[in-house]
N, C-alpha and C positions, 0 to 999 in steps of 0.2 A: 348543650342543645336541649330544647324543650321537646317533649314528646306529646303528640296529639292523642287525646283520649277518644277512642272510637265509640260511637253510639252502638249499643247492642240491645237485643231483645232480652228482657229478663227471663231467665229459665225457670220461673215459678208460674205454674198454671193454677188458676182459680177454679175450683170444682163445685161451686155452690149449686149449679144447675143439676149436676149429676147426683149430688147428695140429696137434693130435694126430690128428684125423680125416684131414687131408691126408696124414699119414705112416702112416695105418692102424695106429696104436698105441692100445692101451687103457691105462687108468690103472695096471693091474697091471704091464704091460710097462715103462711109463715109470718107475714106482716102483722096480722091480728094477734097471733100467739106471742110474738116477740115484742109487740108494742112499737113497731117501726112503721113508717109511712110506706104504703104499698109501692109507690114510685121508687123509693130507695131500694126496696128488696128486688123489684123488677129490674132496675139498672144493674144491681150487683149480680143477679141471676144471669143476665144476658151478656156478661163479659167473661172471657176465658183467660184473659191475662190478669195478673195480680192487680187489684184495684190500686190506683195511684195513692189513694188515701182511704184508710179503713180504721175507724175509731175502735179502740179496745172494747168499749161498751157495746158497740154494734156486733163485733165478733163474739163477745160473750153471750149476747142475746141469741144470735144465730146458733151457736153451739148448744145452748140450753134447749131451744125449741127443737133442734134437729137431733139431739141426743148424740152429739159427736164431739171430737177433739178438734182443735184448730188444725192439726196436721191432716185431718180428714178433708178439710176444705182446700188445702194447699198441696201441690206436688212440685218437687224440685226435679227438673229435667235438664241435667247438665248437657252442654254441647258435646257431640261426639267428635272428639279431636283425634 
């Protein structure tokens, strides 16, 4: 018998907005310092789920500008079973 794979919400939360707020930076400042387009940073900031696609280069730029580790931008929240 074949088993059906259920769709589930990924338990990884994206914390870019929180990290930016901690450092009192807005998306325009981060974009300028990171060399990213402001629309890109704004879209990443306004999502709370793990972005479906995140380039390594973009992640490195964000970490450099924000003075953080990738783990500071991601939180694993396992289901309470």
